[in-house]
VOPAGU-2260 file (C-alpha; in pm, 1 decimal, decimal comma):
REM VOPAGU-2260
SITE   aa  ch    i         X         Y         Z
SITE  MET   A    0    2937,4     999,9   -1057,3
SITE  THR   A    1    2665,8     994,5    -789,9
SITE  GLU   A    2    2327,3     867,9    -904,9
SITE  ARG   A    3    2049,7    1126,7    -894,6
SITE  SER   A    4    1750,5    1073,4    -669,3
SITE  PHE   A    5    1441,1    1266,4    -565,1
SITE  LYS   A    6    1248,4    1224,3    -237,8
SITE  ILE   A    7     875,1    1280,7    -192,7
SITE  LEU   A    8     714,4    1281,9     151,8
SITE  SER   A    9     350,0    1170,2     165,4
SITE  PRO   A   10     218,6    1262,4     512,7
SITE  CYS   A   11    -111,6    1070,8     501,9
SITE  GLY   A   12    -371,4     910,8     276,5
SITE  ILE   A   13    -605,7    1211,6     272,5
SITE  LEU   A   14    -528,7    1561,7     396,1
SITE  GLY   A   15    -700,4    1584,9     734,0
SITE  TYR   A   16    -673,0    1215,1     819,5
SITE  GLY   A   17    -385,0    1301,2    1049,0
SITE  PHE   A   18     -37,0    1157,4    1114,1
SITE  PRO   A   19     194,9    1119,2    1413,7
SITE  GLN   A   20     402,1    1433,3    1458,3
SITE  GLU   A   21     710,4    1216,7    1520,3
SITE  SER   A   22     665,0    1042,9    1183,8
SITE  PHE   A   23     640,1    1373,9    1000,6
SITE  GLU   A   24     945,8    1510,9    1178,2
SITE  ALA   A   25    1139,8    1193,6    1095,1
SITE  GLY   A   26    1037,1    1235,4     733,6
SITE  MET   A   27    1153,1    1595,7     726,4
SITE  ALA   A   28    1484,1    1496,9     890,9
SITE  ASP   A   29    1531,5    1266,6     589,9
SITE  LEU   A   30    1541,7    1581,6     370,7
SITE  PRO   A   31    1260,0    1532,3     118,0
SITE  ASP   A   32    1257,6    1736,6    -200,0
SITE  ALA   A   33     879,5    1784,9    -197,1
SITE  ILE   A   34     575,3    1731,5      24,5
SITE  VAL   A   35     273,0    1597,6    -162,0
SITE  VAL   A   36     -66,4    1493,8     -27,1
SITE  ASP   A   37    -388,1    1371,5    -183,0
SITE  ALA   A   38    -697,4    1537,2     -35,9
SITE  GLY   A   39    -975,8    1372,3    -233,1
SITE  SER   A   40   -1178,5    1061,2    -292,8
SITE  THR   A   41   -1510,0     943,3    -437,7
SITE  ASP   A   42   -1521,4     657,4    -183,9
SITE  ALA   A   43   -1785,1     842,9      21,4
SITE  GLY   A   44   -2012,1     874,3    -281,7
SITE  PRO   A   45   -2146,9    1180,9    -462,4
SITE  HIS   A   46   -2275,8    1379,5    -162,8
SITE  LYS   A   47   -1958,7    1585,6     -99,3
SITE  LEU   A   48   -1942,5    1691,9    -462,5
SITE  GLY   A   49   -2314,0    1763,2    -495,3
SITE  ALA   A   50   -2351,3    1944,3    -162,8
SITE  ASN   A   51   -2020,5    2134,4    -197,6
SITE  THR   A   52   -1897,9    2011,9     140,6
SITE  ALA   A   53   -1552,0    1894,1     244,6
SITE  ILE   A   54   -1456,2    1534,7     309,4
SITE  VAL   A   55   -1288,1    1616,5     644,5
SITE  SER   A   56   -1343,9    1880,8     910,5
SITE  ARG   A   57   -1183,8    2222,7     883,8
SITE  GLN   A   58    -998,7    2164,1    1211,1
SITE  ALA   A   59    -850,8    1836,5    1086,4
SITE  CYS   A   60    -743,5    1987,7     754,5
SITE  LYS   A   61    -580,9    2287,7     919,9
SITE  LYS   A   62    -394,3    2070,9    1171,5
SITE  ASP   A   63    -229,5    1864,9     895,2
SITE  LEU   A   64    -175,8    2154,5     658,8
SITE  GLU   A   65      -5,9    2370,6     920,1
SITE  TYR   A   66     272,9    2114,4     960,7
SITE  MET   A   67     310,3    2075,1     584,1
SITE  LEU   A   68     308,9    2442,4     486,1
SITE  THR   A   69     545,6    2542,3     764,1
SITE  ALA   A   70     790,5    2263,4     679,3
SITE  GLY   A   71     774,7    2338,0     307,9
SITE  PHE   A   72     833,7    2709,0     366,0
SITE  GLN   A   73    1121,8    2657,6     610,1
SITE  ASN   A   74    1294,8    2400,2     388,3
SITE  LYS   A   75    1221,8    2580,3      60,0
SITE  ILE   A   76    1056,1    2276,0    -101,1
SITE  PRO   A   77     722,5    2269,5    -288,5
SITE  VAL   A   78     400,5    2156,4    -124,0
SITE  ILE   A   79     132,4    2009,6    -351,2
SITE  ILE   A   80    -228,9    1931,8    -260,8
SITE  GLY   A   81    -435,0    1711,1    -492,9
SITE  SER   A   82    -818,4    1724,6    -511,2
SITE  ALA   A   83    -848,6    2006,9    -259,5
SITE  GLY   A   84   -1136,8    1981,2     -14,8
SITE  GLY   A   85   -1217,7    1624,0    -116,7
SITE  SER   A   86   -1399,9    1669,5    -447,4
SITE  GLY   A   87   -1184,3    1939,4    -604,3
SITE  GLY   A   88   -1461,3    2175,2    -716,3
SITE  LYS   A   89   -1452,0    2553,3    -687,2
SITE  ALA   A   90   -1620,7    2552,1    -345,1
SITE  HIS   A   91   -1376,9    2288,9    -217,1
SITE  VAL   A   92   -1072,1    2476,4    -346,1
SITE  ASN   A   93   -1195,6    2803,1    -192,7
SITE  TRP   A   94   -1254,7    2623,0     139,2
SITE  THR   A   95    -895,9    2496,8     129,3
SITE  MET   A   96    -757,0    2836,7      33,7
SITE  ASP   A   97    -934,6    2997,4     328,5
SITE  ILE   A   98    -743,6    2759,1     556,1
SITE  VAL   A   99    -418,3    2820,8     368,1
SITE  ASP   A  100    -451,6    3198,3     404,2
SITE  GLU   A  101    -522,9    3165,8     775,6
SITE  ILE   A  102    -208,3    2956,2     826,2
SITE  VAL   A  103       2,9    3191,9     614,1
SITE  ARG   A  104    -111,1    3489,4     825,4
SITE  GLU   A  105     -68,0    3316,5    1160,4
SITE  ARG   A  106     269,0    3157,4    1080,5
SITE  LYS   A  107     395,0    3452,0     871,7
SITE  LEU   A  108     485,4    3228,0     578,5
SITE  THR   A  109     572,0    3500,8     329,9
SITE  PRO   A  110     671,6    3560,9      60,8
SITE  LEU   A  111     481,7    3268,0     -90,1
SITE  LYS   A  112     384,4    3199,1    -449,5
SITE  ILE   A  113      65,0    2994,2    -474,4
SITE  ALA   A  114     -72,7    2825,5    -785,1
SITE  ILE   A  115    -439,6    2727,0    -792,0
SITE  ILE   A  116    -526,2    2480,8   -1069,0
SITE  TRP   A  117    -900,6    2483,6   -1131,6
SITE  ALA   A  118   -1072,0    2161,5   -1239,8
SITE  ASP   A  119   -1429,4    2283,7   -1294,2
SITE  ILE   A  120   -1546,4    2208,2   -1647,8
SITE  PRO   A  121   -1804,5    2447,7   -1799,1
SITE  LYS   A  122   -2122,3    2271,4   -1907,5
SITE  GLU   A  123   -2105,1    2442,1   -2244,2
SITE  VAL   A  124   -1771,3    2273,3   -2312,3
SITE  ILE   A  125   -1925,7    1937,6   -2223,7
SITE  ARG   A  126   -2230,7    2005,3   -2444,7
SITE  GLU   A  127   -2009,3    2079,5   -2743,8
SITE  SER   A  128   -1811,0    1761,3   -2680,3
SITE  MET   A  129   -2136,6    1563,3   -2654,5
SITE  LYS   A  130   -2245,8    1694,5   -2993,7
SITE  CYS   A  131   -1915,3    1577,2   -3142,2
SITE  GLY   A  132   -1942,9    1230,8   -2986,3
SITE  LYS   A  133   -1647,7    1294,1   -2754,4
SITE  VAL   A  134   -1820,4    1200,3   -2426,8
SITE  SER   A  135   -1866,9     835,6   -2333,4
SITE  PRO   A  136   -1983,1     649,1   -2018,5
SITE  LEU   A  137   -1714,0     516,3   -1785,1
SITE  GLY   A  138   -1819,0     151,9   -1763,7
SITE  GLU   A  139   -2118,4     -53,4   -1871,3
SITE  THR   A  140   -2338,7      47,7   -1576,3
SITE  VAL   A  141   -2313,4     421,0   -1652,1
SITE  LYS   A  142   -2587,4     566,9   -1870,0
SITE  PRO   A  143   -2509,9     791,2   -2168,1
SITE  LEU   A  144   -2496,4    1158,3   -2075,2
SITE  THR   A  145   -2799,7    1359,5   -2188,6
SITE  GLU   A  146   -2876,1    1731,0   -2198,2
SITE  GLU   A  147   -3139,7    1685,2   -1924,2
SITE  ILE   A  148   -2898,4    1504,8   -1691,5
SITE  LEU   A  149   -2628,6    1765,9   -1751,1
SITE  TYR   A  150   -2875,9    2047,0   -1677,2
SITE  GLU   A  151   -2971,9    1886,2   -1343,2
SITE  THR   A  152   -2610,0    1836,3   -1241,3
SITE  VAL   A  153   -2484,8    2078,1    -975,0
SITE  GLY   A  154   -2138,9    2112,2   -1129,4
SITE  VAL   A  155   -1877,8    1906,4   -1307,7
SITE  VAL   A  156   -1510,0    1856,9   -1230,1
SITE  ALA   A  157   -1249,0    1659,1   -1419,3
SITE  GLN   A  158    -946,5    1465,4   -1301,4
SITE  MET   A  159    -630,7    1644,9   -1410,9
SITE  GLY   A  160    -313,7    1463,8   -1502,6
SITE  ALA   A  161      41,8    1571,6   -1426,7
SITE  GLU   A  162      67,4    1830,6   -1706,5
SITE  PRO   A  163     -89,3    2141,4   -1544,4
SITE  ILE   A  164      91,9    2069,0   -1216,5
SITE  ILE   A  165     421,6    2057,9   -1406,6
SITE  GLU   A  166     335,8    2398,1   -1556,7
SITE  ALA   A  167     283,6    2538,9   -1206,2
SITE  LEU   A  168     618,9    2397,3   -1095,1
SITE  LYS   A  169     785,4    2557,1   -1396,3
SITE  ALA   A  170     639,7    2891,1   -1286,0
SITE  GLY   A  171     812,2    2854,4    -949,2
SITE  ALA   A  172     506,1    2791,0    -729,4
SITE  ASP   A  173     586,6    2716,7    -365,5
SITE  LEU   A  174     238,1    2581,4    -298,1
SITE  ILE   A  175      14,5    2418,0    -557,9
SITE  VAL   A  176    -352,3    2371,6    -470,9
SITE  CYS   A  177    -514,6    2144,3    -728,2
SITE  GLY   A  178    -880,9    2104,1    -799,0
SITE  ARG   A  179    -989,0    1749,1    -879,1
SITE  ALA   A  180    -680,9    1546,9    -969,5
SITE  TYR   A  181    -612,9    1189,2   -1065,9
SITE  ASP   A  182    -477,0    1060,2    -734,5
SITE  PRO   A  183    -119,6     978,4    -848,0
SITE  SER   A  184     -83,3    1295,1   -1060,7
SITE  PRO   A  185      53,1    1542,2    -800,7
SITE  PHE   A  186     320,8    1290,2    -696,7
SITE  ALA   A  187     402,9    1201,6   -1055,6
SITE  ALA   A  188     421,9    1567,0   -1162,1
SITE  VAL   A  189     698,4    1667,3    -922,4
SITE  GLY   A  190     903,6    1364,7   -1027,6
SITE  ILE   A  191     853,8    1419,1   -1399,1
SITE  TYR   A  192     932,5    1790,1   -1363,7
SITE  ASN   A  193    1264,9    1697,1   -1205,4
SITE  GLY   A  194    1357,2    1473,3   -1496,5
SITE  PHE   A  195    1263,4    1126,3   -1375,7
SITE  ASP   A  196    1095,6     848,7   -1571,7
SITE  GLU   A  197     723,8     911,6   -1620,6
SITE  ALA   A  198     618,9     549,2   -1565,3
SITE  LEU   A  199     815,6     524,1   -1240,5
SITE  ALA   A  200     680,0     861,5   -1125,8
SITE  TYR   A  201     317,9     761,6   -1184,9
SITE  HIS   A  202     363,1     419,6   -1026,3
SITE  LEU   A  203     528,5     579,5    -722,6
SITE  GLY   A  204     233,6     819,3    -703,4
SITE  LYS   A  205      -1,8     522,5    -700,8
SITE  VAL   A  206     181,6     383,2    -397,0
SITE  LEU   A  207     221,5     714,6    -209,9
SITE  GLU   A  208    -128,2     856,9    -253,5
SITE  CYS   A  209    -264,6     649,8      36,5
SITE  GLY   A  210      11,1     740,1     280,3
SITE  ALA   A  211     142,4     438,0     472,4
SITE  LEU   A  212    -135,6     203,8     358,9
SITE  SER   A  213     117,6       5,1     156,2
SITE  SER   A  214     322,7     -74,0     466,2
SITE  GLU   A  215     273,0    -330,2     744,0
SITE  PRO   A  216      75,7    -264,0     953,5
SITE  GLY   A  217     -92,9     -49,8     692,9
SITE  THR   A  218    -270,3     277,7     762,5
SITE  THR   A  219    -369,7     595,0     580,8
SITE  LYS   A  220    -286,1     794,8     895,4
SITE  ASP   A  221      93,2     787,6     876,5
SITE  CYS   A  222     380,1     906,1     658,8
SITE  MET   A  223     552,9     735,8     367,8
SITE  MET   A  224     865,4     834,7     179,2
SITE  GLY   A  225     912,6     767,6    -189,4
SITE  VAL   A  226    1245,7     802,5    -366,4
SITE  LEU   A  227    1280,1     818,1    -743,4
SITE  HIS   A  228    1602,6     677,5    -890,7
SITE  GLU   A  229    1710,9     654,1   -1252,0
SITE  ASP   A  230    1580,9     300,1   -1311,7
SITE  HIS   A  231    1354,0     229,5   -1013,0
SITE  PHE   A  232    1179,4     381,7    -714,7
SITE  GLU   A  233    1206,1     309,4    -344,2
SITE  VAL   A  234     940,9     332,9     -72,4
SITE  TYR   A  235     955,6     314,3     305,9
SITE  PRO   A  236     752,7     440,9     604,1
SITE  THR   A  237     899,3     708,1     828,3
SITE  ASN   A  238     751,5     545,6    1139,3
SITE  SER   A  239     976,6     274,5    1286,9
SITE  ILE   A  240     678,2      59,0    1389,6
SITE  ARG   A  241     597,5       1,2    1020,3
SITE  LYS   A  242     782,2    -152,7     730,1
SITE  CYS   A  243     727,2    -206,0     361,5
SITE  THR   A  244     744,3    -557,8     222,0
SITE  THR   A  245     734,5    -679,6    -134,6
SITE  VAL   A  246     387,5    -819,3     -67,2
SITE  SER   A  247     251,3    -501,3      94,0
SITE  VAL   A  248     374,9    -278,1    -189,7
SITE  ALA   A  249     267,0    -519,8    -464,0
SITE  ALA   A  250     -74,1    -557,4    -300,2
SITE  HIS   A  251    -123,1    -181,4    -303,2
SITE  THR   A  252     -31,9    -178,4    -670,9
SITE  PHE   A  253    -354,2    -378,6    -721,7
SITE  TYR   A  254    -555,5    -132,4    -510,9
SITE  GLU   A  255    -871,1      13,6    -668,7
SITE  LYS   A  256    -817,7    -127,8   -1016,7
SITE  ASP   A  257   -1040,6    -337,3   -1239,2
SITE  HIS   A  258    -735,4    -504,6   -1395,5
SITE  PRO   A  259    -440,0    -666,3   -1216,9
SITE  TYR   A  260    -168,7    -460,2   -1385,4
SITE  ILE   A  261    -328,7    -205,8   -1622,1
SITE  LEU   A  262    -405,4     136,5   -1475,2
SITE  HIS   A  263    -581,8     404,1   -1680,4
SITE  GLY   A  264    -527,0     773,2   -1611,1
SITE  PRO   A  265    -564,8    1108,3   -1788,4
SITE  GLY   A  266    -392,0    1060,8   -2122,9
SITE  ILE   A  267    -199,1     753,8   -2005,1
SITE  ILE   A  268    -211,2     378,5   -1954,4
SITE  LEU   A  269      24,1     245,6   -1687,1
SITE  ASN   A  270     135,2    -114,0   -1748,6
SITE  LEU   A  271     273,9    -289,5   -1439,2
SITE  GLU   A  272     286,8    -644,2   -1577,4
SITE  SER   A  273     668,2    -657,7   -1575,1
SITE  CYS   A  274     720,0    -495,2   -1236,1
SITE  ARG   A  275     969,7    -646,3    -996,5
SITE  PHE   A  276     954,5    -581,9    -621,9
SITE  GLU   A  277    1280,4    -614,1    -429,1
SITE  ASP   A  278    1316,8    -621,0     -49,8
SITE  CYS   A  279    1610,8    -399,3      47,4
SITE  GLY   A  280    1588,9    -464,8     421,7
SITE  ASN   A  281    1502,0    -217,5     699,4
SITE  GLY   A  282    1146,9    -191,1     568,3
SITE  HIS   A  283    1253,7     -51,5     229,2
SITE  VAL   A  284    1128,5    -188,7    -104,8
SITE  ASN   A  285    1258,3    -110,8    -454,4
SITE  VAL   A  286    1029,7    -135,0    -758,1
SITE  TYR   A  287    1153,7    -187,0   -1114,7
SITE  GLY   A  288     990,9    -229,7   -1454,8
SITE  SER   A  289     697,6      15,5   -1461,8
SITE  LYS   A  290     588,8     103,9   -1816,7
SITE  ILE   A  291     360,2     369,3   -1960,6
SITE  GLN   A  292     200,2     462,0   -2289,8
SITE  LYS   A  293      17,7     774,6   -2401,3
SITE  THR   A  294    -340,5     756,3   -2525,4
SITE  ASN   A  295    -475,6     918,5   -2837,5
SITE  PRO   A  296    -707,1    1098,4   -2793,1
SITE  TYR   A  297    -625,8    1238,9   -2451,1
SITE  ARG   A  298    -921,5    1154,8   -2223,3
SITE  ILE   A  299   -1016,8    1297,4   -1885,4
SITE  LYS   A  300   -1268,3    1160,0   -1637,8
SITE  LEU   A  301   -1565,3    1386,6   -1562,4
SITE  GLU   A  302   -1744,7    1375,3   -1226,7
SITE  GLY   A  303   -2073,9    1547,9   -1149,1
SITE  ALA   A  304   -2361,1    1499,4    -905,1
SITE  ARG   A  305   -2729,4    1589,1    -900,9
SITE  GLN   A  306   -2984,5    1594,8    -621,8
SITE  VAL   A  307   -3240,7    1317,2    -659,9
SITE  ALA   A  308   -3426,5    1291,5    -327,9
SITE  TYR   A  309   -3427,9    1344,2      49,7
SITE  ARG   A  310   -3357,6    1085,8     317,9
SITE  THR   A  311   -3472,6    1017,2     676,0
SITE  ILE   A  312   -3326,2     731,1     879,8
SITE  VAL   A  313   -3382,8     544,0    1206,4
SITE  VAL   A  314   -3131,5     322,1    1387,4
SITE  ALA   A  315   -3277,6      48,3    1607,9
SITE  GLY   A  316   -3192,5    -288,5    1759,2
SITE  VAL   A  317   -3379,9    -619,9    1782,9
SITE  ARG   A  318   -3299,3    -897,9    2028,3
SITE  ASP   A  319   -3611,0   -1115,9    2026,7
SITE  PRO   A  320   -3511,2   -1448,1    1860,5
SITE  ILE   A  321   -3865,9   -1499,7    1732,3
SITE  LEU   A  322   -3872,2   -1160,7    1558,2
SITE  ILE   A  323   -3520,0   -1218,1    1424,3
SITE  SER   A  324   -3632,9   -1544,7    1266,8
SITE  LYS   A  325   -3923,7   -1362,9    1096,9
SITE  ILE   A  326   -3747,3   -1033,2    1022,3
SITE  ASP   A  327   -3788,4   -1042,3     642,7
SITE  GLU   A  328   -4157,6   -1130,5     674,0
SITE  VAL   A  329   -4225,9    -855,8     928,4
SITE  GLU   A  330   -4040,5    -593,5     723,5
SITE  ALA   A  331   -4245,4    -683,2     416,3
SITE  LEU   A  332   -4568,4    -651,8     617,1
SITE  VAL   A  333   -4456,8    -315,6     758,4
SITE  ARG   A  334   -4398,8    -188,5     404,8
SITE  GLU   A  335   -4750,6    -299,7     306,2
SITE  SER   A  336   -4906,4    -139,3     613,2
SITE  VAL   A  337   -4734,4     195,1     552,0
SITE  ALA   A  338   -4836,8     191,9     184,2
SITE  LEU   A  339   -5199,0     146,0     289,2
SITE  GLN   A  340   -5167,9     430,3     539,4
SITE  TYR   A  341   -5035,6     668,0     271,4
SITE  GLN   A  342   -5240,2     567,7     -33,7
SITE  GLU   A  343   -5244,0     931,7    -144,7
SITE  ILE   A  344   -4867,3     920,2    -203,1
SITE  PRO   A  345   -4768,0     738,8    -524,9
SITE  PRO   A  346   -4565,4     429,5    -423,2
SITE  ASP   A  347   -4304,5     498,0    -690,6
SITE  SER   A  348   -4225,8     839,3    -535,5
SITE  TYR   A  349   -4061,4     696,4    -224,6
SITE  GLU   A  350   -3852,7     398,9    -118,6
SITE  ILE   A  351   -3838,8     209,2     212,7
SITE  ASN   A  352   -3521,9      12,8     283,7
SITE  PHE   A  353   -3415,1    -203,3     577,8
SITE  TYR   A  354   -3047,9    -282,8     642,7
SITE  ASN   A  355   -3027,6    -572,1     888,2
SITE  TYR   A  356   -2677,6    -570,9    1036,8
SITE  GLY   A  357   -2620,5    -920,9    1170,0
SITE  LYS   A  358   -2820,0   -1068,7     879,4
SITE  ASN   A  359   -2682,9    -975,6     538,6
SITE  GLY   A  360   -2659,8    -607,7     628,7
SITE  VAL   A  361   -2338,5    -554,6     433,7
SITE  MET   A  362   -2359,0    -787,2     131,5
SITE  GLY   A  363   -2734,2    -834,9     100,6
SITE  LEU   A  364   -2829,8   -1123,9    -124,8
SITE  LEU   A  365   -2463,1   -1188,5    -205,8
SITE  GLU   A  366   -2388,3   -1296,6     153,8
SITE  PRO   A  367   -2271,5   -1662,6     150,7
SITE  SER   A  368   -2303,6   -1716,0     527,6
SITE  LYS   A  369   -2647,8   -1824,5     645,4
SITE  GLY   A  370   -2583,4   -1776,1    1017,6
SITE  ILE   A  371   -2784,5   -1514,2    1207,3
SITE  SER   A  372   -2671,6   -1320,4    1512,0
SITE  HIS   A  373   -2862,3   -1329,5    1842,2
SITE  GLU   A  374   -2930,8    -959,9    1786,6
SITE  LEU   A  375   -2976,6    -736,3    1484,6
SITE  GLY   A  376   -2899,3    -372,2    1427,0
SITE  ILE   A  377   -3156,0    -235,4    1182,3
SITE  LEU   A  378   -3121,0      81,4     980,8
SITE  PHE   A  379   -3452,3     204,8     841,7
SITE  GLU   A  380   -3414,4     431,3     541,3
SITE  VAL   A  381   -3684,4     622,0     359,3
SITE  VAL   A  382   -3595,3     811,8      44,0
SITE  ALA   A  383   -3855,9    1044,4    -106,5
SITE  LYS   A  384   -3892,1    1351,3    -326,1
SITE  THR   A  385   -3921,7    1588,0     -28,7
SITE  GLN   A  386   -3784,8    1584,9     324,6
SITE  GLN   A  387   -4139,0    1619,9     461,1
SITE  VAL   A  388   -4259,6    1305,1     284,2
SITE  ALA   A  389   -3944,7    1110,3     375,2
SITE  SER   A  390   -3987,8    1198,9     742,7
SITE  ALA   A  391   -4360,6    1128,6     746,8
SITE  ILE   A  392   -4323,0     784,4     595,8
SITE  CYS   A  393   -4018,3     702,1     809,8
SITE  SER   A  394   -4213,6     794,4    1123,3
SITE  SER   A  395   -4487,1     557,3    1016,2
SITE  VAL   A  396   -4238,7     280,5     939,2
SITE  ARG   A  397   -4084,5     319,5    1284,2
SITE  SER   A  398   -4412,6     330,3    1476,8
SITE  THR   A  399   -4563,4      42,9    1276,2
SITE  PHE   A  400   -4257,9    -176,3    1323,6
SITE  MET   A  401   -4226,3     -92,4    1693,6
SITE  HIS   A  402   -4551,4    -266,7    1792,8
SITE  TYR   A  403   -4611,8    -493,4    1494,7
SITE  GLY   A  404   -4755,8    -826,0    1601,7
SITE  TYR   A  405   -4611,9   -1154,5    1479,2
SITE  GLU   A  406   -4682,2   -1518,8    1547,1
SITE  GLY   A  407   -4521,1   -1642,2    1867,3
SITE  ARG   A  408   -4479,5   -1304,9    2032,4
SITE  LYS   A  409   -4514,8   -1334,0    2410,6
SITE  SER   A  410   -4598,8    -969,7    2491,9
SITE  THR   A  411   -4717,2    -643,0    2336,2
SITE  ALA   A  412   -4407,9    -445,2    2435,3
SITE  GLY   A  413   -4195,1    -265,3    2180,0
SITE  ASN   A  414   -4004,9    -471,1    1923,2
SITE  LEU   A  415   -3726,8    -215,7    1882,9
SITE  ALA   A  416   -3457,0     -66,5    2103,9
SITE  PHE   A  417   -3351,3     288,1    2007,2
SITE  PRO   A  418   -3000,7     411,1    2094,2
SITE  PHE   A  419   -3090,3     775,3    2024,5
SITE  ALA   A  420   -3367,3    1021,9    2099,3
SITE  PRO   A  421   -3509,0    1156,4    1882,5
SITE  SER   A  422   -3505,7     832,3    1688,2
SITE  ASP   A  423   -3584,4     980,1    1346,8
SITE  ILE   A  424   -3291,7    1157,5    1182,2
SITE  GLU   A  425   -3343,0    1384,4     882,4
SITE  PHE   A  426   -3043,8    1318,0     663,1
SITE  GLY   A  427   -3120,7    1584,0     405,1
SITE  ALA   A  428   -3056,3    1588,1      33,2
SITE  VAL   A  429   -2955,3    1271,7    -152,0
SITE  TYR   A  430   -2724,1    1292,1    -453,1
SITE  GLU   A  431   -2620,5    1054,5    -726,8
SITE  PHE   A  432   -2332,2    1060,7    -970,6
SITE  SER   A  433   -2505,8    1198,2   -1276,7
SITE  VAL   A  434   -2181,7    1254,0   -1468,3
SITE  TYR   A  435   -1925,1     975,8   -1452,4
SITE  HIS   A  436   -1793,8     987,4   -1805,2
SITE  LEU   A  437   -1480,4    1018,5   -2016,4
SITE  MET   A  438   -1430,3    1318,7   -2241,4
SITE  ASP   A  439   -1177,7    1371,4   -2518,0
SITE  THR   A  440    -973,7    1687,6   -2487,5
SITE  GLU   A  441    -695,1    1860,1   -2676,3
SITE  ASP   A  442    -423,4    1794,1   -2418,8
SITE  GLY   A  443    -361,0    1770,5   -2046,3
SITE  CYS   A  444    -357,6    2146,5   -1984,9
SITE  ALA   A  445    -639,0    2272,2   -2207,7
SITE  LEU   A  446    -920,9    2256,9   -1949,0
SITE  PHE   A  447    -727,3    2326,9   -1629,8
SITE  PRO   A  448    -653,4    2701,4   -1596,5
SITE  ILE   A  449    -388,7    2808,6   -1345,3
SITE  GLU   A  450    -424,1    3114,0   -1121,0
SITE  TYR   A  451    -112,9    3251,4    -950,8
SITE  ILE   A  452    -131,3    3439,1    -619,9
SITE  GLU   A  453     153,6    3612,7    -440,6
SITE  ARG   A  454     139,6    3631,7     -62,5
SITE  THR   A  455     388,1    3897,3      52,6
């Protein structure tokens, strides 16, 4: 009796990141049973969610999606998109669907059954859960959710698990466009639906959701194949210049987790303590021993953003060794000078920040190295309640700094070199994660309605 297996092609780490056409074609020649791609991330912060903008360009998304939809249609295999548009809210899903419909028309990919799984959570549902004590902060640094914070939040999405995606597969959807999804869920769902072990399916999803990042050399811009077997899963890149190793796959298992082998998801806890990674040669790795347990109650992660300020920035360079040696002192004096210039503006209503790249620009006070570069790249940032105030203060910071005198200076020329004109850049609205909480729910499908669309 031949052992059953199921192949999932992951084209790239995020839809729109791109992949070599040859890698995708090699993956399709390997006859996958499904094409699944993650399209979302909170790595870029709350702005995309709060401003209802996509994480990649429309052109980039369409380029990737055209390959995927055409291949899925021609080979009669499902295509699944997780966290559509980056943040998975209604605006992001609609943005993605506009691209999908354009491709379907241009490529004549009909008939096509599409399932849209919405992940927007009504505020009234959250309020009722708050009253019942069913909403809790995700981590010690997150503040309890209040009615005021929820009111100021633009909108809230929740990370779906595999359950609603499985329902869409049961309904015969050819294309599933998910709102915000737990990254491994779309990969896990297609495996679970086809009768494979849930722990293996989720663990495989964890490896595949970043494309070929778990290979060597690793990248999110290339294709990876995952194969579910009865007692293990197998992964390998479809590009011959890459290979999976036990170390590369195990290392990715640790990716983005606060615990070495425990991974929390919607309604589940994945335990990878007993995993075994086996090199099969030819860049293939087998993984055994993944375990899973269900949580009670079933909890989903809520994500929401609110606008808190406006930002204006300036990018400049410094090469004078005397100024570099006194940079912290001069920046402090510039702050004082600007505060005196704008005494009518309350000092707690704006913030002036300097990021000195070449001197602790990345790690700040945590930087262990005390060496200083012969030149510094300085990012001036002013955050204020209005764009007008942010720009006014930033202009003053720039002009004050540009000719600020300091001991040892040999001339009165400008202290700063500007790579761009105009130098002051209005960034626009600033958002913060106002909702980053866990909420108890009835089950994995209760808050994720599915809409079916027929394209004929």
